[in-house]
Wavefront OBJ file of the C-alpha trace (Angstrom):
o trace
v -132.083 18.871 80.360
v -133.960 20.972 77.840
v -134.732 24.493 79.069
v -137.839 25.740 77.270
v -137.685 29.270 78.722
v -134.348 30.946 77.993
v -134.034 34.457 76.581
v -131.446 35.096 73.883
v -131.346 38.763 72.901
v -128.486 40.686 71.304
v -126.201 42.229 73.926
v -127.527 45.760 73.372
v -131.130 44.653 73.891
v -130.201 42.586 76.939
v -128.519 45.594 78.517
v -131.655 47.683 78.029
v -133.780 44.922 79.564
v -131.429 44.538 82.532
v -131.458 48.290 83.091
v -135.255 48.254 83.188
v -135.305 45.333 85.618
v -132.832 46.953 87.963
v -133.400 50.683 87.575
v -136.697 51.156 85.779
v -139.849 52.562 87.264
v -140.719 49.196 88.784
v -137.239 48.177 89.904
v -138.108 44.477 89.739
v -134.889 42.692 90.761
v -131.138 42.477 90.293
v -130.066 40.241 87.422
v -127.678 37.537 88.622
v -126.437 36.387 85.222
v -125.602 39.186 82.793
v -124.631 36.845 80.003
v -125.293 36.836 76.263
v -124.417 34.825 73.175
v -122.136 31.830 73.610
v -121.683 32.623 77.305
v -125.332 31.648 77.843
v -124.659 28.334 76.102
v -121.515 27.691 78.115
v -123.161 28.370 81.450
v -126.284 26.347 80.767
v -124.228 23.371 79.594
v -122.255 23.557 82.836
v -125.571 23.239 84.686
v -126.718 20.263 82.634
v -128.970 21.969 80.064
v -127.940 20.477 76.727
v -130.518 22.382 74.637
v -132.396 25.636 75.203
v -134.772 28.021 73.464
v -134.147 31.576 72.266
v -137.172 33.478 73.522
v -137.273 37.002 72.122
v -140.112 39.511 71.807
v -140.586 42.872 70.151
v -141.936 46.073 71.682
v -141.973 48.325 68.613
v -142.319 48.127 64.817
v -139.315 46.847 62.918
v -137.759 45.047 65.860
v -139.128 41.557 65.146
v -137.131 41.162 61.921
v -133.982 42.385 63.670
v -134.415 39.823 66.455
v -135.325 36.993 64.097
v -132.237 37.645 61.996
v -130.105 37.599 65.138
v -131.549 34.249 66.238
v -131.015 32.739 62.798
v -127.398 33.896 62.648
v -126.746 32.686 66.199
v -128.203 29.290 65.369
v -125.593 28.819 62.648
v -122.873 29.078 65.280
v -124.510 27.548 68.356
v -126.075 24.163 67.601
v -127.486 23.856 71.132
v -130.048 26.555 70.353
v -133.705 25.667 69.837
v -134.546 28.745 67.771
v -137.723 30.664 68.520
v -138.557 33.957 66.834
v -141.263 36.547 67.295
v -143.836 38.620 65.429
v -145.273 42.099 65.948
v -148.761 42.889 64.701
v -147.915 46.562 64.333
v -145.517 45.703 61.518
v -148.492 44.767 59.351
v -146.651 41.784 57.866
v -147.391 39.003 60.348
v -148.050 36.324 57.729
v -144.917 37.227 55.784
v -142.818 37.188 58.938
v -144.252 33.860 60.086
v -143.545 32.241 56.722
v -139.984 33.552 56.825
v -139.479 32.241 60.368
v -140.709 28.767 59.559
v -140.022 28.195 55.868
v -136.706 30.008 55.538
v -135.293 29.837 59.070
v -136.943 26.572 60.224
v -137.585 27.897 63.725
v -139.423 25.744 66.240
v -141.868 28.430 67.305
v -142.684 31.981 68.323
v -142.588 33.836 71.640
v -145.174 36.518 72.465
v -145.200 38.744 75.536
v -148.398 40.819 75.386
v -147.429 42.991 78.352
v -144.263 44.134 76.589
v -145.639 44.385 73.066
v -148.971 45.919 74.172
v -150.592 43.582 71.650
v -153.119 41.092 73.028
v -152.893 37.399 72.167
v -156.362 37.504 70.605
v -155.512 40.441 68.348
v -156.968 39.338 64.969
v -153.868 40.676 63.236
v -151.939 37.739 64.737
v -154.356 35.076 63.511
v -152.607 34.553 60.169
v -149.496 33.475 62.063
v -151.483 31.177 64.354
v -153.038 29.498 61.321
v -149.607 28.810 59.857
v -148.284 27.551 63.186
v -151.242 25.246 63.727
v -150.798 23.766 60.268
v -147.069 23.218 60.703
v -147.232 22.028 64.317
v -145.126 24.924 65.566
v -145.130 26.068 69.194
v -146.307 29.353 70.710
v -144.674 30.276 74.020
v -146.601 33.135 75.580
v -146.767 35.088 78.841
v -150.452 35.849 79.445
v -150.448 35.553 83.275
v -150.090 38.620 85.500
v -146.927 37.480 87.310
v -144.778 39.076 88.498
v -146.097 42.657 88.384
v -148.588 43.003 85.535
v -152.103 44.284 86.133
v -154.279 42.575 83.524
v -155.940 39.358 84.659
v -157.752 38.339 81.455
v -154.936 36.410 79.775
v -156.606 33.005 80.062
v -159.802 34.379 78.556
v -157.904 35.827 75.619
v -155.928 32.638 75.106
v -159.164 30.647 75.110
v -160.448 32.907 72.308
v -157.365 31.994 70.272
v -157.615 28.283 70.988
v -161.292 28.064 70.110
v -160.369 29.270 66.638
v -157.102 27.286 66.472
v -157.743 24.290 68.771
v -154.663 22.347 67.658
v -152.242 25.237 68.140
v -149.481 24.087 70.483
v -149.192 26.602 73.319
v -146.751 26.768 76.224
v -148.055 29.037 78.989
v -145.036 30.664 80.602
v -144.677 30.541 84.388
v -147.547 28.019 84.594
v -149.887 30.992 84.177
v -148.880 32.693 87.419
v -150.672 34.114 89.217
v -154.030 33.038 87.782
v -153.211 29.330 88.027
v -156.802 28.116 88.183
v -157.848 29.974 85.053
v -155.155 28.300 82.981
v -155.729 24.827 84.389
v -159.236 24.877 82.991
v -157.677 25.486 79.567
v -155.728 22.250 79.961
v -158.944 20.312 80.423
v -160.499 21.922 77.361
v -157.516 21.813 74.990
v -154.963 19.000 74.769
v -152.427 21.290 73.114
v -151.865 23.488 76.196
v -148.546 23.048 78.009
v -146.774 24.900 80.824
v -143.227 25.902 81.676
v -141.890 26.040 85.218
v -139.987 29.327 84.913
v -139.759 31.105 88.286
v -142.262 28.699 89.828
v -141.871 27.074 93.234
v -138.675 29.045 93.866
v -138.646 30.831 97.201
v -138.134 34.466 96.258
v -139.650 37.739 97.375
v -139.860 39.080 93.847
v -142.222 36.342 92.646
v -144.394 35.532 95.648
v -147.064 32.796 95.956
v -145.555 31.286 92.852
v -146.290 27.571 92.944
v -149.345 25.774 91.523
v -148.677 22.833 93.826
v -147.708 19.174 93.664
v -151.132 18.027 92.456
v -150.861 20.294 89.426
v -147.579 18.671 88.397
v -148.995 15.202 88.910
v -152.227 15.857 87.001
v -150.533 17.469 83.995
v -147.263 15.537 84.189
v -147.077 15.051 80.418
v -147.530 18.763 79.748
v -145.058 20.361 82.153
v -141.769 21.566 80.644
v -138.763 22.714 82.603
v -138.055 26.424 82.096
v -135.931 28.901 84.020
v -136.254 32.443 82.557
v -132.444 32.473 82.318
v -130.521 34.746 82.343
v -133.037 37.276 83.698
v -133.305 35.761 87.177
v -132.267 37.082 90.609
v -131.172 33.733 92.088
v -128.976 30.803 91.099
v -129.997 28.551 88.223
v -129.766 25.516 90.467
v -132.553 26.916 92.647
v -135.007 26.447 89.770
v -133.768 22.912 89.170
v -133.921 22.075 92.883
v -137.431 23.549 93.167
v -138.732 20.826 90.852
v -136.640 18.052 92.355
v -137.866 19.051 95.807
v -141.200 17.392 94.998
v -139.437 14.004 94.828
v -141.422 12.835 91.841
v -140.790 9.339 90.556
v -137.853 9.262 88.153
v -139.908 8.844 84.985
v -142.060 11.877 85.746
v -139.055 13.986 86.688
v -137.258 13.021 83.480
v -140.333 13.988 81.451
v -140.430 17.443 83.052
v -136.724 18.076 82.532
v -136.399 16.515 79.100
v -138.952 14.110 77.648
v -141.987 16.379 77.377
v -140.061 19.124 75.574
v -138.389 16.587 73.306
v -141.770 15.223 72.221
v -143.468 18.607 71.911
v -140.677 20.077 69.801
v -140.052 16.917 67.788
v -136.371 16.807 68.706
v -134.844 13.503 67.672
v -131.367 13.916 69.144
l 1 2 3 4 5 6 7 8 9 10 11 12 13 14 15 16 17 18 19 20 21 22 23 24 25 26 27 28 29 30 31 32 33 34 35 36 37 38 39 40 41 42 43 44 45 46 47 48 49 50 51 52 53 54 55 56 57 58 59 60 61 62 63 64 65 66 67 68 69 70 71 72 73 74 75 76 77 78 79 80 81 82 83 84 85 86 87 88 89 90 91 92 93 94 95 96 97 98 99 100 101 102 103 104 105 106 107 108 109 110 111 112 113 114 115 116 117 118 119 120 121 122 123 124 125 126 127 128 129 130 131 132 133 134 135 136 137 138 139 140 141 142 143 144 145 146 147 148 149 150 151 152 153 154 155 156 157 158 159 160 161 162 163 164 165 166 167 168 169 170 171 172 173 174 175 176 177 178 179 180 181 182 183 184 185 186 187 188 189 190 191 192 193 194 195 196 197 198 199 200 201 202 203 204 205 206 207 208 209 210 211 212 213 214 215 216 217 218 219 220 221 222 223 224 225 226 227 228 229 230 231 232 233 234 235 236 237 238 239 240 241 242 243 244 245 246 247 248 249 250 251 252 253 254 255 256 257 258 259 260 261 262 263 264 265 266 267 268 269 270 271
């Protein structure tokens, strides 16, 4: 398997994130896997995930470079990583950071989480990075949907603004766009470069309710669905996410594409 939605923060950042999830003002859920570094690799390999991404995101100036450096250094030691970095418009050096990520570090893409960064996807300050990514065929993984607890519902509209200016930009919509599934599906019909990850979808959990776009969605966009888990920041076992996809009993070719083939082709992974 290739897991397109794995977080890979430094231990200190992970601990702050876990504290927010468990004890913050929202008290979202208890984290089942408090793992970092090589322990993430070891656990995922034991579950059959041979490669996985390093989704990080910044919430304040100066943090993006710190996270990108950490991912680069980790990638030298953990070959199973599919390195993704991040950018922060408030740094004022988005183009410089993007060039460093892709030309110096050779990352596969960038992760953006507008609800954490408080920077919208269609912020013009990010456009220089999108232009570079579109030209190089790099991948943007973003979380524009309101799930699980966010209040803004205009993510699809903002993403459409970006794609109309950069129509060949490869975009993976995290969580299949939950909970505004319909709004994101229309993007798929308009732009061939829109993909989805399965993270926290179709898993029966109280913390992420009404969280499945349905069998017909998977069938219609079978070549654009990528397996993702949100590991390690999940409240249930990793196998539950795997089983949630297998529960549909898709034909073997389709299932293999979701778990491996689609990500392999999107990312250009040869081995």
